[in-house]
C-alpha positions in Angstrom: 23.1 18.0 -27.6 21.0 14.8 -27.6 17.4 14.5 -27.5 16.2 12.8 -24.5 13.1 10.2 -24.7 10.9 9.4 -22.3 9.0 5.8 -22.4 6.0 5.1 -20.1 5.0 1.9 -20.9 1.0 1.2 -20.4 1.1 -2.3 -21.7 -0.4 -3.2 -17.8 -3.5 -0.6 -18.4 -6.0 -2.9 -20.2 -7.6 -2.5 -23.2 -9.8 0.9 -23.5 -9.3 1.6 -19.7 -7.9 4.0 -18.3 -5.8 3.3 -15.1 -4.7 6.7 -14.2 -8.7 7.3 -13.8 -8.9 4.5 -12.0 -6.1 5.2 -9.4 -7.7 8.4 -8.8 -11.0 7.2 -8.1 -10.1 4.6 -5.5 -7.9 7.2 -3.7 -11.0 9.8 -3.7 -13.1 7.2 -2.4 -10.9 5.3 -0.1 -13.0 5.3 2.9 -16.1 4.8 1.3 -14.6 1.5 -0.1 -12.8 0.2 2.9 -16.5 0.3 4.9 -17.7 -1.8 2.2 -14.6 -3.9 1.9 -15.6 -4.5 6.1 -19.1 -5.4 4.9 -17.5 -7.9 2.5 -15.9 -9.9 5.0 -18.5 -11.1 7.0 -21.1 -12.0 4.2 -18.5 -14.5 2.7 -17.5 -18.0 2.5 -14.5 -19.1 3.8 -13.5 -20.1 0.3 -13.5 -16.9 -1.5 -12.6 -14.7 0.9 -9.7 -13.7 -1.0 -11.8 -13.1 -4.4 -12.4 -9.3 -6.0 -15.3 -8.0 -5.3 -18.3 -5.8 -6.5 -18.5 -2.3 -4.5 -21.6 -0.6 -4.5 -21.3 3.0 -3.2 -24.5 5.4 -2.5 -24.9 7.9 -5.6 -25.1 10.7 -3.5 -21.5 10.2 -2.0 -19.6 10.2 -5.8 -21.8 13.2 -6.8 -19.1 15.5 -8.7 -20.5 19.4 -8.1 -20.9 21.1 -11.7 -20.9 24.3 -13.2 -24.5 25.3 -15.1 -26.5 28.4 -16.5 -28.9 29.6 -14.5 -32.0 30.5 -15.5 -32.1 34.2 -14.7 -33.4 37.3 -16.2 -37.5 37.7 -16.9 -38.5 35.0 -19.6 -41.6 33.9 -21.1 -41.9 30.2 -22.3 -44.9 28.5 -24.1 -45.4 25.1 -22.8 -46.9 23.0 -25.4 -50.5 21.2 -24.2 -51.2 23.4 -21.5 -54.9 23.6 -21.4 -55.7 24.3 -17.8 -53.1 27.6 -17.1 -53.1 31.0 -18.7 -51.0 33.7 -17.5 -50.7 35.2 -14.1 -52.1 31.5 -12.5 -50.1 30.5 -9.5 -49.1 26.9 -9.7 -49.2 24.8 -6.5 -46.6 22.7 -5.3 -47.1 18.8 -5.8 -47.6 16.9 -2.5 -44.7 15.0 -1.1 -43.0 12.2 -2.6 -45.0 13.1 -5.8 -41.5 14.1 -8.1 -41.2 13.5 -11.7 -38.9 10.0 -11.5 -37.3 11.6 -14.5 -33.5 10.9 -15.2 -31.6 13.0 -13.0 -34.5 13.6 -10.2 -33.9 12.9 -6.8 -37.3 11.5 -5.5 -39.1 8.6 -6.2 -40.9 8.8 -9.3 -45.1 7.6 -9.5 -43.7 4.2 -11.0 -41.2 3.1 -7.8 -38.3 4.1 -10.1 -35.3 6.7 -8.9 -31.4 6.4 -8.6 -29.2 3.2 -8.9 -26.3 3.2 -6.4 -22.7 3.5 -8.3 -21.3 -0.3 -8.4 -18.0 -1.4 -9.9 -15.7 -4.2 -9.6 -12.2 -4.2 -7.5 -9.6 -6.9 -8.2 -8.3 -9.3 -5.9 -4.9 -7.5 -5.6 -7.3 -4.4 -4.7 -9.5 -6.3 -2.3 -6.5 -7.3 -0.3 -4.8 -4.1 0.0 -7.7 -1.9 0.9 -8.4 -5.1 3.6 -5.0 -5.1 5.5 -4.3 -1.4 4.8 -2.7 0.0 7.8 -2.2 -3.4 9.7 1.6 -4.5 11.0 2.8 -7.6 13.0 3.6 -5.7 16.6 7.1 -5.2 17.1 8.6 -6.7 14.6 12.5 -6.0 14.2 14.9 -6.6 11.9 17.4 -9.2 12.9 19.6 -11.3 10.3 21.3 -10.5 7.0 19.9 -13.0 4.5 22.3 -14.4 1.6 19.6 -16.4 -0.4 17.3 -13.6 -0.7 18.1 -10.5 1.3 15.7 -7.0 1.2 17.1 -4.2 -0.5 17.3 -0.5 -0.1 18.0 2.1 -2.3 20.6 5.1 -2.3 22.0 7.4 -3.9 25.4 7.3 -4.6 27.2 10.0 -6.3 27.1 10.9 -10.4 27.4 8.5 -13.3 28.4 9.1 -17.0 25.8 6.7 -18.4 22.2 6.4 -17.1 18.5 6.9 -17.1 17.2 10.1 -19.1 15.2 10.8 -16.0 17.9 10.8 -13.4 19.7 13.6 -15.7 21.3 15.8 -13.1 21.1 19.2 -15.4 23.1 21.4 -13.3 26.4 19.4 -12.8 25.8 18.4 -16.7 26.2 22.2 -17.5 28.8 22.8 -15.2 30.9 19.8 -16.6 30.2 21.0 -20.0 31.5 24.5 -19.2 34.4 22.9 -18.1 35.6 21.4 -21.4 34.7 24.4 -23.0 37.1 26.4 -20.7 39.8 23.9 -21.2 39.1 23.2 -24.7 39.6 27.1 -25.8 41.9 28.3 -23.3 44.7 28.2 -25.9 42.6 29.6 -29.0 41.5 32.6 -26.5 45.3 33.4 -25.3 45.9 33.2 -28.9 42.8 35.4 -30.0 43.7 37.7 -27.4 47.3 38.5 -29.1 46.1 38.7 -32.3 43.7 41.3 -31.4 46.3 43.1 -29.3 48.9 43.5 -32.7 46.0 44.2 -34.9 45.2 47.1 -32.6 48.6 48.1 -32.5 48.7 47.8 -36.1 45.9 49.9 -36.5 47.5 52.6 -34.0 50.2 53.2 -36.1 50.6 56.6 -38.5 50.8 54.6 -41.7 49.4 51.3 -41.2 50.5 48.5 -43.4 47.3 46.9 -45.1 48.8 43.8 -46.1 49.5 43.1 -42.3 46.0 44.4 -40.8 43.9 41.8 -43.8 46.3 39.0 -42.5 46.0 39.6 -39.2 41.7 40.0 -39.3 42.4 36.5 -41.3 43.9 35.3 -38.2 41.7 36.2 -35.9 38.7 34.8 -37.8 40.1 31.4 -38.2 40.5 31.2 -34.0 37.0 32.4 -33.7 35.7 29.6 -36.0 37.9 27.5 -34.2 36.2 28.4 -31.0 32.8 28.3 -32.2 33.4 24.7 -33.0 34.0 23.8 -29.8 30.3 21.9 -28.7 28.1 24.2 -25.9 27.3 20.3 -24.4 28.7 17.1 -25.3 27.7 13.6 -24.7 30.5 13.6 -22.8 29.7 16.1 -19.9 26.3 14.4 -19.2 26.3 13.7 -15.8 23.3 11.0 -14.4 22.4 10.6 -10.7 23.5 6.9 -9.5 21.4 4.7 -7.2 22.6 1.3 -5.4 20.7 -1.2 -3.8 22.2 -2.2 -0.2 20.7 -5.4 1.4 18.9 -5.1 4.5 18.7 -7.4 7.5 15.5 -9.1 7.0 12.4 -9.9 9.7 12.7 -13.6 10.3 9.1 -14.4 12.0 7.6 -17.4 12.9 3.2 -17.2 13.7 1.7 -20.5 15.3 -1.4 -20.8 15.1 -3.6 -22.4 17.7 -7.0 -23.4 17.2 -9.4 -25.5 19.8 -11.1 -28.5 18.0 -13.2 -29.8 21.0 -16.3 -31.0 21.4 -17.5 -28.0 22.5 -16.2 -26.3 19.1 -19.8 -26.8 17.4 -19.5 -25.9 13.7 -20.4 -22.4 13.9 -17.6 -21.7 16.3 -15.1 -23.4 14.0 -16.2 -21.8 11.2 -15.3 -18.3 13.2 -12.2 -19.6 14.5 -11.2 -20.9 10.5 -12.1 -16.8 8.9 -10.1 -15.5 11.5 -7.2 -17.9 10.4 -7.6 -17.2 7.2 -7.4 -13.4 7.2 -4.2 -14.2 9.6 -3.0 -16.1 6.5 -3.5 -14.1 3.9 -2.5 -11.1 5.8 0.9 -12.8 6.4 1.1 -13.7 2.6 0.4 -10.4 1.5 2.6 -8.5 3.9 5.8 -11.1 4.7 7.4 -13.0 3.0 9.8 -14.3 4.7 7.2 -15.6 8.2 6.7 -19.3 8.4 3.6 -20.4 10.0 3.5 -23.2 12.4 -0.4 -24.9 12.8 -1.6 -26.7 15.6 -4.9 -28.2 16.6 -5.8 -29.3 19.9 -8.4 -31.0 22.1 -7.0 -33.2 24.8 -4.1 -33.4 22.7 -2.2 -31.3 20.6 -0.1 -32.2 17.7 1.6 -30.0 14.1 -0.6 -30.1 11.3 -0.4 -29.0 7.8 -2.0 -25.9 6.6 -5.3 -28.4 4.8 -5.4 -30.4 8.0 -5.6 -27.3 9.8 -8.6 -26.1 7.8 -10.4 -29.3 6.8 -9.4 -32.5 9.4 -13.0 -33.3 11.3 -10.6 -34.8 14.6 -12.3 -33.9 18.0 -12.2 -35.1 21.8 -12.2 -33.4 24.9 -10.4 -30.2 26.1 -7.0 -29.6 27.4 -5.8 -26.2 26.2 -2.3 -26.4 28.0 -1.0 -29.5 25.5 -1.1 -26.6 22.4 1.0 -24.4 24.4 3.6 -26.9 25.3 3.8 -27.9 22.0 4.6 -24.3 21.1 7.3 -24.0 23.8 8.7 -27.3 22.9 8.6 -26.1 18.9 10.4 -22.7 19.9 13.4 -24.4 21.5 13.7 -26.8 18.8 13.6 -24.8 15.6 13.1 -21.5 16.4 15.8 -20.5 19.8 18.1 -17.7 19.3 17.7 -14.0 19.1 16.9 -13.9 15.5 13.4 -14.9 15.2 10.3 -12.7 15.5 8.1 -15.4 17.2 4.1 -14.5 17.3 1.0 -16.8 18.8 -2.4 -16.5 17.7 -4.9 -18.6 19.6 -8.7 -19.3 18.8 -10.9 -21.4 21.8 -14.7 -20.9 22.9 -12.8 -20.8 26.3 -14.2 -24.2 27.7 -11.2 -25.7 29.5 -10.7 -28.1 32.0 -11.1 -26.3 35.1 -7.6 -27.4 36.6 -6.0 -26.5 33.0 -6.8 -23.0 32.9 -4.3 -21.8 35.6 -1.7 -23.8 34.1 -2.3 -22.4 31.0 -1.8 -18.6 32.4 1.6 -19.7 34.1 2.7 -21.1 30.7 1.9 -17.7 29.3 3.5 -15.7 31.4 6.7 -17.8 32.6 7.6 -19.6 29.5 5.9 -18.5 26.3 5.2 -14.8 26.7 9.2 -14.0 27.2 9.8 -15.5 24.0 7.2 -14.2 21.9 7.0 -10.4 20.7 3.1 -10.5 20.4 0.3 -13.2 21.4 -3.5 -12.7 20.4 -6.2 -15.0 21.8 -9.5 -14.9 20.1 -12.4 -16.2 22.0 -15.1 -17.5 19.8 -17.7 -17.4 22.4 -19.8 -14.7 24.4 -20.0 -16.6 28.0 -16.8 -15.7 30.2 -15.1 -19.2 30.5 -12.5 -20.0 33.3 -9.8 -19.6 30.4 -11.1 -16.2 29.8 -11.0 -15.1 33.5 -7.3 -16.7 33.6 -6.3 -15.0 30.7 -7.3 -11.5 31.6 -4.7 -11.9 34.3 -2.0 -12.1 31.6 -3.5 -9.4 29.7 -3.3 -7.0 32.9 0.5 -7.9 33.3 2.2 -8.3 29.8 1.2 -5.4 27.1 2.5 -7.3 24.1 -0.7 -10.2 25.1 -4.2 -9.0 23.8 -7.2 -10.9 23.8 -10.9 -10.3 21.9 -14.4 -11.8 21.5 -15.6 -13.1 18.0 -19.4 -13.9 18.3 -20.5 -13.3 14.5 -19.2 -13.2 11.2 -19.6 -9.3 11.1 -17.1 -9.0 14.0 -14.3 -10.8 12.5 -12.8 -7.7 10.0 -12.8 -5.1 13.3 -11.5 -7.7 15.8 -8.9 -8.5 13.4 -7.5 -4.9 13.1 -7.7 -4.3 16.4 -5.5 -7.1 16.8 -2.6 -6.3 14.4 -3.0 -2.6 13.7 0.2 -0.7 12.9 1.9 1.0 15.9 1.9 5.2 15.7 5.6 5.7 15.6 
């Protein structure tokens, strides 16, 4: 029987590092790490949003229970340097906060020392995975089979005679070996039974011929030796589980990012909006490779811009929000028509709009955009309720795939983003 070898590639583990222990640690303290990542988002600038991070966990959260020998019994101990107490004296408990401060003590020492929190660094990939954990584009549907870059699904497809040792089907291999031994040794076993029957008749005769008996025994030994030469398991008998890849319909999706850059959007509000869109862009890049992103900036007029212009251009002006919605509708009709596209929209504004334009925005959303979109999210980067917020509230009450939230500080970006794009429970 051939030897089966299993090779484990540990080249990516890094020098003097245990990737297995690290993964177990990350799984064990997953909730604490997610909270630390959430807190790190609000303190970051836009440029280093996707970098790794130093995560600090309280020492009490990572402490592990240990077994130790208890003192037990009755002991007499001599402490060197004792000049104050004798046997039988009672030592008073030290006052509150008067701990020794020695390593391993839980209280603060007289010099202000104590236990440090546990700090370690997670990579960019780990940071992004925790950041976007349990998030998904709502109501995403697979609509088309892409020929150039399809998505694949692995499924079982019977057994094959060559394969990976880890996919060896032991039961089927032993069954094939048994079938081969039965087939190859059938004639020999039949011949062996005939020889054994002749030998029994010869031995039962009144005067058995010695020469014939010796000849029969010699033939029986040769047949048994021939049967023993049939291998118990041959490489021909081995069977492996086969898996094949099938192309799957991919989810063609487009995300429209609409940002208000009017004069009422000061630098603080623009920074909140840009942070939200950066999270959205990183989320799409991390999880959806086949998703297009369309960037639209607007004041009194809307225009489609590049990614760099969307985040860095300094153009400003008045406010007509409907211009962005109309441009989005025109782009959908021109480039993303039909039923093959999953269309999404994300709009950020301070809610300040020309009074008569807000009702127009509501009608555009209800009558023209939402019937084409699978999901539309509106984020207001101001606390006060403007006329646009009031009109959009009517849209939210009548459309379950329209959501709206407020963000007034960087610390609110992460929970609002997770609430808007949380994974649906099936």
